[in-house]
MITIKOL-780540 format. One record per residue (C-alpha): x, y, z; residue number from 1. Coordinates in Angstrom, 2 decimals. Each point is the difference from the previous one (the first is absolute). Example, Ala and Ser with C-alpha at 12.3 -4.5 7.8 and 13.67 -1.06 7.14 Angstrom:
<rs>
12.30:-4.50:7.80:1 .
1.37:3.44:-0.66:2 .
</rs>
This chain:
<rs>
-10.16:-84.92:-24.31:1 .
-0.85:3.68:-0.45:2 .
0.53:1.76:-3.28:3 .
1.60:3.41:0.02:4 .
-1.59:2.82:-1.92:5 .
2.01:1.50:-2.84:6 .
1.78:3.16:1.12:7 .
-2.01:2.33:-2.25:8 .
-3.27:-1.23:1.56:9 .
1.41:0.55:3.49:10 .
1.09:3.56:-0.89:11 .
-3.42:0.71:-1.51:12 .
-1.71:-1.19:3.21:13 .
2.35:2.16:2.08:14 .
-0.85:3.03:-2.13:15 .
-3.74:-0.64:0.40:16 .
0.49:-0.32:3.77:17 .
1.96:3.26:0.00:18 .
-2.71:1.83:-1.97:19 .
-2.59:-1.16:2.55:20 .
2.27:1.02:2.87:21 .
0.63:3.45:-1.55:22 .
-3.73:0.56:-0.55:23 .
-0.85:-1.00:3.57:24 .
2.75:2.22:1.43:25 .
-1.28:2.97:-2.03:26 .
-3.50:-0.65:1.34:27 .
1.30:0.23:3.57:28 .
0.53:-3.62:1.05:29 .
2.49:0.10:2.89:30 .
1.07:-3.62:-0.51:31 .
0.62:0.58:-3.70:32 .
2.00:3.14:0.75:33 .
2.07:-1.82:2.62:34 .
0.70:-2.84:-2.43:35 .
0.92:2.43:-2.79:36 .
2.41:1.89:2.26:37 .
1.58:-3.22:1.27:38 .
0.53:-1.29:-3.54:39 .
1.71:3.13:-1.23:40 .
1.46:1.86:2.98:41 .
3.51:-1.45:-0.40:42 .
0.19:1.26:-3.59:43 .
-1.32:3.44:0.95:44 .
2.39:0.37:2.96:45 .
2.93:-1.14:-2.14:46 .
-0.83:2.71:-2.55:47 .
-0.26:2.62:2.76:48 .
3.28:-0.96:1.62:49 .
1.78:-0.12:-3.35:50 .
-1.00:3.60:-0.75:51 .
0.35:1.48:3.49:52 .
3.23:1.94:0.42:53 .
2.11:-1.01:3.00:54 .
0.03:3.50:1.45:55 .
-3.81:0.07:0.00:56 .
-0.60:-3.38:1.64:57 .
-0.18:1.57:3.46:58 .
-2.45:2.67:-1.19:59 .
-2.32:-2.04:-2.21:60 .
-1.72:-3.17:1.15:61 .
-0.47:-2.77:-2.57:62 .
-3.34:-0.86:1.63:63 .
-1.33:3.50:-0.75:64 .
0.96:-0.28:-3.65:65 .
-1.52:-3.50:-0.23:66 .
-3.26:1.23:1.52:67 .
-0.04:2.82:-2.52:68 .
0.48:-2.58:-2.78:69 .
-2.90:-2.10:1.26:70 .
-2.22:3.06:0.34:71 .
0.77:1.02:-3.58:72 .
-0.55:-3.51:-1.32:73 .
-3.28:-0.65:1.76:74 .
-1.64:3.41:0.10:75 .
1.43:2.16:-2.76:76 .
0.90:-2.60:-2.63:77 .
-3.05:-0.71:-2.16:78 .
1.59:-2.63:-2.22:79 .
-0.36:-3.75:0.16:80 .
2.89:-2.41:-0.26:81 .
-0.26:-3.08:-2.19:82 .
2.82:-1.90:1.68:83 .
1.88:0.05:3.27:84 .
3.27:0.72:-1.82:85 .
-1.47:3.15:-1.59:86 .
-1.26:1.10:3.41:87 .
3.39:-0.59:1.61:88 .
1.82:1.95:-2.73:89 .
-2.40:2.89:0.47:90 .
0.35:-0.13:3.81:91 .
3.81:-0.04:-0.27:92 .
0.00:2.99:-2.37:93 .
-2.41:1.86:2.27:94 .
2.11:-0.79:3.10:95 .
3.17:1.15:-1.76:96 .
-1.59:3.24:-1.16:97 .
-1.51:0.77:3.40:98 .
3.34:-0.66:1.71:99 .
1.81:2.30:-2.41:100 .
-2.65:2.73:0.42:101 .
0.04:-0.19:3.80:102 .
3.82:0.08:-0.03:103 .
-0.02:3.08:-2.24:104 .
-2.50:1.70:2.29:105 .
2.26:-0.63:2.99:106 .
3.17:1.14:-1.77:107 .
-1.50:2.98:-1.85:108 .
-3.34:0.98:1.51:109 .
-2.27:1.89:-2.32:110 .
-1.12:3.29:1.41:111 .
-2.81:2.26:-0.98:112 .
0.22:3.70:0.65:113 .
-2.94:0.99:2.13:114 .
-1.03:3.56:-0.46:115 .
-2.93:1.88:-1.41:116 .
1.28:-0.32:-3.56:117 .
-2.56:-2.51:-1.31:118 .
1.44:0.12:-3.50:119 .
3.43:-1.15:1.26:120 .
-1.59:-2.83:1.98:121 .
-2.05:-1.11:-3.02:122 .
3.15:0.07:-2.12:123 .
1.90:-2.17:2.50:124 .
-2.87:-2.47:0.23:125 .
-0.33:-0.21:-3.79:126 .
3.27:-2.00:-0.15:127 .
-1.61:-2.94:1.82:128 .
-2.10:-2.35:-2.15:129 .
-3.59:-0.36:1.11:130 .
-1.65:-3.42:0.40:131 .
-2.19:0.86:-2.99:132 .
3.12:0.62:-2.12:133 .
1.53:-3.31:1.03:134 .
-3.25:-1.82:-0.72:135 .
-0.21:1.69:-3.39:136 .
3.54:-1.11:-0.83:137 .
-0.88:-3.61:0.87:138 .
-3.11:0.12:-2.16:139 .
1.98:1.53:-2.86:140 .
2.60:-2.74:0.22:141 .
-2.73:-2.66:-0.06:142 .
-1.52:1.63:-3.09:143 .
3.38:0.10:-1.72:144 .
0.62:-3.63:0.89:145 .
-3.33:-0.97:-1.57:146 .
1.04:1.61:-3.33:147 .
3.28:-1.92:-0.17:148 .
0.34:-3.12:-2.13:149 .
-0.65:-3.13:2.06:150 .
3.65:-1.12:-0.01:151 .
1.06:3.20:1.84:152 .
-2.82:0.10:2.57:153 .
1.37:-2.55:2.50:154 .
3.43:1.67:-0.06:155 .
-1.44:3.47:0.65:156 .
-2.46:-1.31:2.61:157 .
2.70:-1.80:1.98:158 .
2.35:3.00:-0.10:159 .
-2.88:2.26:1.08:160 .
-0.68:-2.36:2.94:161 .
3.58:0.45:1.12:162 .
1.66:-3.13:-1.34:163 .
3.73:0.28:-0.66:164 .
1.50:-0.83:-3.39:165 .
1.17:-3.37:1.38:166 .
-3.45:-0.79:1.39:167 .
-1.70:0.79:-3.32:168 .
2.50:-2.14:-1.93:169 .
-0.54:-2.88:2.40:170 .
-3.80:0.26:0.17:171 .
-0.52:0.36:-3.77:172 .
2.83:-2.41:-0.81:173 .
1.48:2.27:-2.66:174 .
3.59:1.05:-0.70:175 .
1.14:3.27:1.56:176 .
0.72:1.46:-3.42:177 .
-3.57:-0.76:-1.13:178 .
-1.31:1.77:3.08:179 .
1.97:3.17:-0.78:180 .
-1.13:-0.17:-3.62:181 .
-3.64:-0.34:1.09:182 .
0.33:2.96:2.39:183 .
1.59:2.13:-2.74:184 .
-2.75:-0.89:-2.48:185 .
-2.65:0.74:2.62:186 .
1.59:3.44:0.58:187 .
0.00:0.63:-3.74:188 .
-3.63:-1.11:-0.26:189 .
-1.00:2.35:2.85:190 .
2.00:2.91:-1.45:191 .
-1.77:-0.04:-3.23:192 .
</rs>
């Protein structure tokens, strides 16, 4: 007769396996990457299809958006993920945002005026955030999170990682009202 492991031990083992898989995929292991994509592709495609407008489905391929998501996750994303659920939430948020951005670009293409007026070109380009700016914002948020009282840190961290209100309530096992109160107090703490 075999004994079953308690659920929390099974989840912990799964998370350790995921961390190993994520590390190997980031280091270039093709088998790890294939496994990672297979485990999460249905969630990513669902997020893409949910955000893709019907009138753009003939112009924008879900595969292209998904490949862009994987490229961003594996090459540009420098963070590590402690659990598979955190990774999936981040991947879904990234897929949703990329789908929305690509849809906007198809519906309202951004144009730059090309002429010899370098000042006008610099002014137009100044509206786009640079990678350094985005990295600085992430670092600033991490610094702010570190100054928060410990009871607010998990709430802010999960929201920063893209978790919805419902997901935070479920993961932290707290009432919705307590979550909103914690977010408000964290805002007040940050403000001054």
